[in-house]
TIMAR-841926 format. One record per residue (C-alpha): x, y, z. Coordinates in steps of 0.05 Angstrom, whole numbers. Layout:
// residues N
<u = X; v = Y; w = Z>
...
// end
This chain:
// residues 444
<u = -2011; v = 607; w = 1030>
<u = -1964; v = 559; w = 1057>
<u = -1923; v = 563; w = 1120>
<u = -1856; v = 537; w = 1126>
<u = -1833; v = 505; w = 1191>
<u = -1780; v = 558; w = 1206>
<u = -1834; v = 608; w = 1199>
<u = -1871; v = 565; w = 1239>
<u = -1822; v = 567; w = 1294>
<u = -1814; v = 648; w = 1293>
<u = -1893; v = 649; w = 1293>
<u = -1892; v = 612; w = 1360>
<u = -1835; v = 650; w = 1393>
<u = -1860; v = 719; w = 1397>
<u = -1827; v = 787; w = 1414>
<u = -1760; v = 807; w = 1398>
<u = -1719; v = 739; w = 1415>
<u = -1763; v = 709; w = 1365>
<u = -1752; v = 763; w = 1314>
<u = -1683; v = 760; w = 1325>
<u = -1671; v = 678; w = 1316>
<u = -1716; v = 684; w = 1253>
<u = -1664; v = 738; w = 1224>
<u = -1610; v = 696; w = 1249>
<u = -1635; v = 640; w = 1218>
<u = -1642; v = 670; w = 1161>
<u = -1580; v = 690; w = 1146>
<u = -1545; v = 628; w = 1161>
<u = -1595; v = 596; w = 1110>
<u = -1564; v = 644; w = 1060>
<u = -1492; v = 639; w = 1074>
<u = -1494; v = 558; w = 1082>
<u = -1489; v = 540; w = 1002>
<u = -1421; v = 592; w = 993>
<u = -1398; v = 552; w = 1060>
<u = -1406; v = 484; w = 1023>
<u = -1376; v = 504; w = 963>
<u = -1313; v = 528; w = 989>
<u = -1308; v = 466; w = 1032>
<u = -1318; v = 430; w = 962>
<u = -1272; v = 476; w = 928>
<u = -1212; v = 463; w = 978>
<u = -1222; v = 387; w = 976>
<u = -1219; v = 392; w = 898>
<u = -1157; v = 428; w = 905>
<u = -1122; v = 377; w = 947>
<u = -1152; v = 329; w = 913>
<u = -1119; v = 355; w = 843>
<u = -1051; v = 362; w = 885>
<u = -1056; v = 294; w = 911>
<u = -1053; v = 270; w = 845>
<u = -1006; v = 312; w = 812>
<u = -951; v = 289; w = 863>
<u = -973; v = 219; w = 854>
<u = -972; v = 228; w = 781>
<u = -899; v = 260; w = 794>
<u = -881; v = 200; w = 829>
<u = -901; v = 146; w = 785>
<u = -857; v = 180; w = 721>
<u = -795; v = 186; w = 769>
<u = -792; v = 113; w = 787>
<u = -807; v = 98; w = 712>
<u = -740; v = 146; w = 698>
<u = -706; v = 107; w = 755>
<u = -716; v = 32; w = 724>
<u = -703; v = 55; w = 659>
<u = -633; v = 93; w = 676>
<u = -620; v = 28; w = 713>
<u = -636; v = -17; w = 662>
<u = -596; v = 21; w = 608>
<u = -534; v = 15; w = 644>
<u = -474; v = -31; w = 620>
<u = -454; v = -79; w = 666>
<u = -372; v = -78; w = 664>
<u = -353; v = -147; w = 634>
<u = -303; v = -176; w = 680>
<u = -236; v = -169; w = 660>
<u = -194; v = -238; w = 636>
<u = -158; v = -266; w = 690>
<u = -92; v = -271; w = 659>
<u = -44; v = -343; w = 666>
<u = -2; v = -343; w = 732>
<u = 65; v = -333; w = 692>
<u = 35; v = -265; w = 657>
<u = 15; v = -238; w = 729>
<u = 88; v = -255; w = 753>
<u = 120; v = -217; w = 692>
<u = 66; v = -156; w = 696>
<u = 86; v = -150; w = 765>
<u = 159; v = -150; w = 759>
<u = 156; v = -109; w = 707>
<u = 109; v = -58; w = 750>
<u = 166; v = -63; w = 812>
<u = 225; v = -42; w = 759>
<u = 174; v = 15; w = 737>
<u = 167; v = 30; w = 807>
<u = 241; v = 29; w = 823>
<u = 265; v = 72; w = 753>
<u = 216; v = 117; w = 779>
<u = 240; v = 125; w = 844>
<u = 311; v = 121; w = 817>
<u = 311; v = 186; w = 781>
<u = 362; v = 224; w = 808>
<u = 351; v = 301; w = 831>
<u = 377; v = 360; w = 791>
<u = 452; v = 367; w = 815>
<u = 446; v = 427; w = 857>
<u = 474; v = 442; w = 930>
<u = 431; v = 402; w = 990>
<u = 445; v = 460; w = 1026>
<u = 400; v = 504; w = 985>
<u = 346; v = 455; w = 1015>
<u = 349; v = 467; w = 1080>
<u = 282; v = 446; w = 1086>
<u = 261; v = 372; w = 1071>
<u = 185; v = 400; w = 1048>
<u = 221; v = 435; w = 986>
<u = 262; v = 363; w = 980>
<u = 195; v = 324; w = 970>
<u = 165; v = 379; w = 928>
<u = 228; v = 369; w = 879>
<u = 223; v = 291; w = 881>
<u = 146; v = 294; w = 863>
<u = 168; v = 344; w = 807>
<u = 217; v = 294; w = 781>
<u = 173; v = 241; w = 783>
<u = 113; v = 279; w = 743>
<u = 163; v = 304; w = 689>
<u = 181; v = 231; w = 681>
<u = 118; v = 203; w = 673>
<u = 99; v = 261; w = 630>
<u = 161; v = 239; w = 574>
<u = 135; v = 166; w = 585>
<u = 71; v = 188; w = 561>
<u = 103; v = 232; w = 499>
<u = 133; v = 167; w = 488>
<u = 75; v = 122; w = 481>
<u = 35; v = 177; w = 441>
<u = 102; v = 173; w = 391>
<u = 94; v = 99; w = 380>
<u = 33; v = 106; w = 370>
<u = 43; v = 143; w = 304>
<u = 47; v = 125; w = 233>
<u = 109; v = 89; w = 217>
<u = 141; v = 69; w = 147>
<u = 143; v = -15; w = 138>
<u = 206; v = -38; w = 148>
<u = 233; v = -72; w = 77>
<u = 256; v = -140; w = 95>
<u = 311; v = -182; w = 50>
<u = 266; v = -239; w = 50>
<u = 205; v = -203; w = 16>
<u = 242; v = -150; w = -30>
<u = 241; v = -209; w = -91>
<u = 162; v = -207; w = -82>
<u = 166; v = -134; w = -79>
<u = 203; v = -123; w = -137>
<u = 164; v = -173; w = -177>
<u = 100; v = -132; w = -156>
<u = 134; v = -71; w = -180>
<u = 158; v = -95; w = -248>
<u = 84; v = -119; w = -261>
<u = 113; v = -194; w = -267>
<u = 49; v = -222; w = -306>
<u = 47; v = -162; w = -353>
<u = 122; v = -164; w = -360>
<u = 120; v = -242; w = -381>
<u = 70; v = -220; w = -442>
<u = 114; v = -168; w = -471>
<u = 173; v = -213; w = -465>
<u = 133; v = -275; w = -503>
<u = 100; v = -224; w = -563>
<u = 176; v = -198; w = -572>
<u = 189; v = -269; w = -572>
<u = 146; v = -282; w = -620>
<u = 167; v = -233; w = -668>
<u = 239; v = -258; w = -668>
<u = 214; v = -325; w = -681>
<u = 165; v = -312; w = -742>
<u = 225; v = -274; w = -778>
<u = 242; v = -302; w = -845>
<u = 313; v = -313; w = -816>
<u = 353; v = -373; w = -786>
<u = 349; v = -374; w = -709>
<u = 401; v = -338; w = -665>
<u = 401; v = -372; w = -593>
<u = 449; v = -315; w = -573>
<u = 411; v = -261; w = -599>
<u = 348; v = -291; w = -582>
<u = 369; v = -286; w = -510>
<u = 393; v = -221; w = -507>
<u = 330; v = -196; w = -539>
<u = 288; v = -230; w = -496>
<u = 332; v = -199; w = -431>
<u = 341; v = -139; w = -457>
<u = 263; v = -125; w = -473>
<u = 246; v = -157; w = -398>
<u = 290; v = -105; w = -371>
<u = 264; v = -48; w = -406>
<u = 186; v = -63; w = -395>
<u = 205; v = -72; w = -308>
<u = 235; v = -6; w = -320>
<u = 177; v = 29; w = -349>
<u = 123; v = -13; w = -309>
<u = 168; v = 19; w = -245>
<u = 171; v = 83; w = -266>
<u = 90; v = 82; w = -282>
<u = 74; v = 63; w = -212>
<u = 122; v = 118; w = -177>
<u = 87; v = 170; w = -212>
<u = 7; v = 147; w = -201>
<u = 20; v = 129; w = -123>
<u = -22; v = 189; w = -101>
<u = -80; v = 168; w = -155>
<u = -61; v = 82; w = -140>
<u = -88; v = 100; w = -70>
<u = -156; v = 119; w = -82>
<u = -172; v = 52; w = -134>
<u = -183; v = -17; w = -94>
<u = -151; v = -45; w = -162>
<u = -83; v = -14; w = -145>
<u = -87; v = 3; w = -66>
<u = -34; v = -47; w = -53>
<u = 22; v = -37; w = -97>
<u = 82; v = -30; w = -59>
<u = 96; v = 45; w = -67>
<u = 22; v = 55; w = -40>
<u = 29; v = 10; w = 22>
<u = 102; v = 47; w = 39>
<u = 132; v = -31; w = 20>
<u = 190; v = 4; w = -10>
<u = 212; v = 80; w = -14>
<u = 205; v = 115; w = -85>
<u = 278; v = 129; w = -80>
<u = 290; v = 51; w = -84>
<u = 237; v = 41; w = -129>
<u = 262; v = 93; w = -183>
<u = 342; v = 65; w = -171>
<u = 310; v = -5; w = -190>
<u = 282; v = 29; w = -252>
<u = 352; v = 66; w = -266>
<u = 386; v = -12; w = -266>
<u = 334; v = -42; w = -305>
<u = 330; v = 10; w = -357>
<u = 410; v = 20; w = -369>
<u = 421; v = -53; w = -385>
<u = 363; v = -66; w = -428>
<u = 381; v = -11; w = -470>
<u = 448; v = -33; w = -473>
<u = 435; v = -103; w = -486>
<u = 386; v = -79; w = -545>
<u = 426; v = -36; w = -578>
<u = 516; v = -68; w = -576>
<u = 474; v = -148; w = -555>
<u = 429; v = -140; w = -620>
<u = 432; v = -83; w = -655>
<u = 415; v = -4; w = -653>
<u = 353; v = -9; w = -685>
<u = 318; v = -52; w = -632>
<u = 345; v = -11; w = -574>
<u = 317; v = 50; w = -605>
<u = 248; v = 19; w = -606>
<u = 270; v = 1; w = -529>
<u = 281; v = 68; w = -507>
<u = 222; v = 99; w = -550>
<u = 180; v = 57; w = -519>
<u = 205; v = 64; w = -452>
<u = 196; v = 142; w = -457>
<u = 131; v = 134; w = -499>
<u = 98; v = 88; w = -435>
<u = 123; v = 140; w = -377>
<u = 119; v = 203; w = -406>
<u = 66; v = 205; w = -454>
<u = 15; v = 144; w = -431>
<u = 21; v = 154; w = -353>
<u = 2; v = 224; w = -352>
<u = -54; v = 226; w = -415>
<u = -92; v = 172; w = -379>
<u = -112; v = 234; w = -332>
<u = -127; v = 288; w = -388>
<u = -155; v = 259; w = -447>
<u = -188; v = 182; w = -477>
<u = -133; v = 188; w = -532>
<u = -83; v = 142; w = -470>
<u = -119; v = 78; w = -490>
<u = -99; v = 95; w = -563>
<u = -23; v = 111; w = -538>
<u = -28; v = 54; w = -486>
<u = -45; v = 3; w = -548>
<u = 19; v = 28; w = -590>
<u = 63; v = 18; w = -533>
<u = 38; v = -53; w = -531>
<u = 45; v = -58; w = -609>
<u = 122; v = -45; w = -600>
<u = 153; v = -104; w = -562>
<u = 142; v = -160; w = -628>
<u = 161; v = -109; w = -676>
<u = 224; v = -106; w = -625>
<u = 232; v = -186; w = -640>
<u = 221; v = -188; w = -711>
<u = 276; v = -126; w = -711>
<u = 322; v = -161; w = -664>
<u = 324; v = -225; w = -719>
<u = 326; v = -181; w = -780>
<u = 351; v = -120; w = -765>
<u = 301; v = -77; w = -802>
<u = 234; v = -69; w = -803>
<u = 199; v = -101; w = -854>
<u = 123; v = -107; w = -875>
<u = 117; v = -177; w = -828>
<u = 137; v = -130; w = -769>
<u = 82; v = -80; w = -780>
<u = 30; v = -142; w = -778>
<u = 44; v = -167; w = -724>
<u = 41; v = -95; w = -693>
<u = -21; v = -87; w = -725>
<u = -46; v = -153; w = -687>
<u = -26; v = -137; w = -617>
<u = -52; v = -64; w = -626>
<u = -120; v = -83; w = -644>
<u = -129; v = -143; w = -594>
<u = -117; v = -91; w = -545>
<u = -179; v = -53; w = -554>
<u = -221; v = -110; w = -531>
<u = -175; v = -138; w = -485>
<u = -174; v = -70; w = -453>
<u = -237; v = -36; w = -461>
<u = -277; v = -101; w = -426>
<u = -223; v = -97; w = -373>
<u = -242; v = -21; w = -361>
<u = -318; v = -29; w = -359>
<u = -316; v = -74; w = -296>
<u = -277; v = -22; w = -268>
<u = -305; v = 50; w = -283>
<u = -326; v = 63; w = -203>
<u = -244; v = 48; w = -200>
<u = -222; v = 89; w = -248>
<u = -276; v = 148; w = -238>
<u = -249; v = 151; w = -160>
<u = -180; v = 150; w = -185>
<u = -194; v = 208; w = -232>
<u = -169; v = 174; w = -297>
<u = -204; v = 191; w = -357>
<u = -225; v = 125; w = -398>
<u = -270; v = 116; w = -452>
<u = -309; v = 68; w = -410>
<u = -319; v = 124; w = -364>
<u = -334; v = 185; w = -405>
<u = -349; v = 148; w = -471>
<u = -379; v = 82; w = -457>
<u = -415; v = 78; w = -520>
<u = -341; v = 93; w = -561>
<u = -317; v = 40; w = -512>
<u = -372; v = -15; w = -543>
<u = -363; v = 3; w = -621>
<u = -284; v = 11; w = -610>
<u = -280; v = -58; w = -576>
<u = -319; v = -95; w = -635>
<u = -289; v = -57; w = -692>
<u = -224; v = -92; w = -676>
<u = -249; v = -143; w = -663>
<u = -270; v = -146; w = -733>
<u = -196; v = -113; w = -752>
<u = -170; v = -189; w = -728>
<u = -205; v = -224; w = -781>
<u = -177; v = -180; w = -835>
<u = -102; v = -179; w = -808>
<u = -101; v = -255; w = -803>
<u = -121; v = -250; w = -879>
<u = -76; v = -201; w = -898>
<u = -11; v = -255; w = -862>
<u = -13; v = -296; w = -921>
<u = -2; v = -233; w = -972>
<u = 53; v = -206; w = -935>
<u = 84; v = -280; w = -937>
<u = 92; v = -280; w = -863>
<u = 48; v = -348; w = -858>
<u = 6; v = -393; w = -909>
<u = -67; v = -396; w = -927>
<u = -79; v = -443; w = -882>
<u = -66; v = -389; w = -816>
<u = -130; v = -349; w = -833>
<u = -170; v = -422; w = -846>
<u = -157; v = -440; w = -779>
<u = -148; v = -378; w = -752>
<u = -223; v = -364; w = -766>
<u = -256; v = -399; w = -717>
<u = -224; v = -366; w = -660>
<u = -234; v = -297; w = -690>
<u = -301; v = -295; w = -701>
<u = -314; v = -324; w = -631>
<u = -285; v = -258; w = -602>
<u = -321; v = -222; w = -653>
<u = -380; v = -252; w = -622>
<u = -369; v = -234; w = -558>
<u = -341; v = -166; w = -576>
<u = -424; v = -164; w = -612>
<u = -449; v = -184; w = -544>
<u = -407; v = -132; w = -508>
<u = -436; v = -83; w = -550>
<u = -508; v = -99; w = -551>
<u = -517; v = -125; w = -475>
<u = -473; v = -67; w = -444>
<u = -464; v = -110; w = -371>
<u = -410; v = -134; w = -339>
<u = -425; v = -208; w = -353>
<u = -411; v = -194; w = -430>
<u = -353; v = -158; w = -412>
<u = -321; v = -211; w = -369>
<u = -325; v = -260; w = -414>
<u = -294; v = -213; w = -472>
<u = -239; v = -204; w = -423>
<u = -220; v = -277; w = -406>
<u = -231; v = -296; w = -477>
<u = -173; v = -241; w = -502>
<u = -129; v = -278; w = -451>
<u = -133; v = -339; w = -497>
<u = -143; v = -316; w = -560>
<u = -75; v = -277; w = -566>
<u = -25; v = -342; w = -549>
<u = -67; v = -383; w = -588>
<u = -71; v = -337; w = -645>
<u = 3; v = -325; w = -641>
<u = 19; v = -399; w = -643>
<u = -23; v = -415; w = -698>
<u = 25; v = -369; w = -732>
<u = 82; v = -402; w = -714>
<u = 54; v = -464; w = -739>
<u = 39; v = -437; w = -806>
<u = 101; v = -395; w = -816>
<u = 118; v = -390; w = -891>
<u = 196; v = -398; w = -882>
<u = 186; v = -458; w = -833>
<u = 140; v = -491; w = -896>
<u = 182; v = -473; w = -952>
<u = 247; v = -511; w = -905>
<u = 203; v = -575; w = -901>
<u = 195; v = -568; w = -977>
<u = 269; v = -558; w = -997>
<u = 282; v = -624; w = -943>
<u = 232; v = -664; w = -980>
<u = 263; v = -644; w = -1040>
<u = 336; v = -671; w = -1020>
<u = 309; v = -733; w = -994>
// end
């Protein structure tokens, strides 16, 4: 059996002293590992605490740097010129003088025997004056109606009356007057053209007056004078009245009562039927086409004084022409019409919109053939008008098949030159004009 070194020492030291020393050594040997473990635990705890503090320090430094980097440096204010500085300083002086010159309330000074009360009264009056200046500046920042200048009035009234549309209406009425098989009367022609122009201006102005809250939602109409406040509603209604009454009077007494009745009926139909119907039913397109078909009938009745088959033929041509024209236009404005709350075929019935446009493109060919049958034109007219009628029918077919903005735009721009050219061909092939030339040739 082997004996350890400590046992050997205890064997050497005999007696009670050796037994005590051996017992103490044995006890210290048993407690030494526990003490070392306790010391290591404390050291580990201190090391973890130090690491934690070091981590917090790094986090704080990173956050501080981030805040410093995110701070935006204020831009230096532009230095004003010398004369502006002088004016601003003078204005500041005047403001200060005005504030200092504020009068105190009309109270006897005997009541303010204490100078402190006088100073308090001065400060309160200055604060009240500054508060009044602040309210004035707020009032100035509020929305104000645009002031009407006399130089801008002609342009505003032209846009209010839709001068381009009015010019088209007058041109179709003039074509109806010239195509009538009667001798040309210059004064009657001028009265009819002027009366039709005034009636169209009145109808378009009333239309814009009724549609102000809806036009403001559409990009196409948001810059109209009444929407932007360039003219007051009262002035717009006054302008419409000043156009409608003389226009109907000219057509009734300067031309004939039948033309005056047609003019008044057209104003009523456009303002009281077509305008509110745009938000109710898609039938507004047919009503609007009827409104556009009446002006050439008015021109015919102004020349002849009667409602003949030739007048109905011209009205039918204008009636059919408006469907490819307007349906192609409304196809590219579907988002605008839906935003404005208008009930249009292109929005609610897109398939019908395309079918109707194509159908009336083909109807123009048939109406051109009927013209010589009614003795309005010669048989040359349906032959020479066939190419342009076939072309607009082809574009109507492409619009029906493709159903995109490109085809609709082509059809719309074609309709802009198709109608003037078609009316010009009718004038050149007017049957009465050919008959007069034949009579002049026989006399010669």
